[in-house]
C-alpha positions, 0 to 999 in steps of 0.5 A: 799247051793250047789246052793249058793256056785256054784253061788258065785264061778261063780260070783268070776270067772266072776269078775276075768275074767273081771278084767283081761280083763280090765287090759290087754286093755291098752287103745286105745293109748297104743294099737296103739303105741304097736299094730302098730309094725309088718307087714301089708298088704294094696294093696291100699297103696303099689299100690301108691309106684310105684313098677311096675316102679321099676320092669321096670326100674331095670328089677326086678320081685317084686311080694309081697309087704307089710309094716313093722312098727318097733319102729320108722321106716316104712319099705317097704318089697318086697318078704321078704326083705327090698325093699332098699336092694333088689333094691341095689342088682339089681342096682349093676348088672345094673351099668351104665344103670340107672343114680345114681341120679335116683337110689338115688331118688328111694332109698330115696323115698322107704327107708326114712320112719320114724314115731311116735305115740302120742295118736291116731296120727301117724306122718309119715315122708318121707324125709323132709315132715311130715303128721299127720294121725289118727290111729286106730287098731281093731283086725287085722285091722289098719286104718290110715286116713288124715281125707279124705281118710282112708287107711286100713291095715290087719295084714300080714300073 
């Protein structure tokens, strides 16, 4: 009798645990849409942003760069603050050194990201250009790919 009761109790606990885990899963689509929000590191991606050029042009010393996804924006973070704010602060002390059109180009390139998620598709818009990527989150890894070259992000710590 005790053996049967223990077995029944163990099976009941396993059933409850299984139902709880299944209902929390939310499916791949909900996971990507909600899971993408937050801070992400990707040296491969941030290296394409031209931070070295920004440092040289604006006499800055940006060291740590990562990406922050909000509900609808992708923000480049530099040393803990949005890079656009950091550049504006540096540019004000260099008035006349950097032409306004060049500064505006830098600001629009680094500050104009928006995105949407629909299923496993992430539409990333930069200025007037949109690219559709396929996204996947597994644990603390986010992968975005255009079908050719995947870019991997790791949750920022």
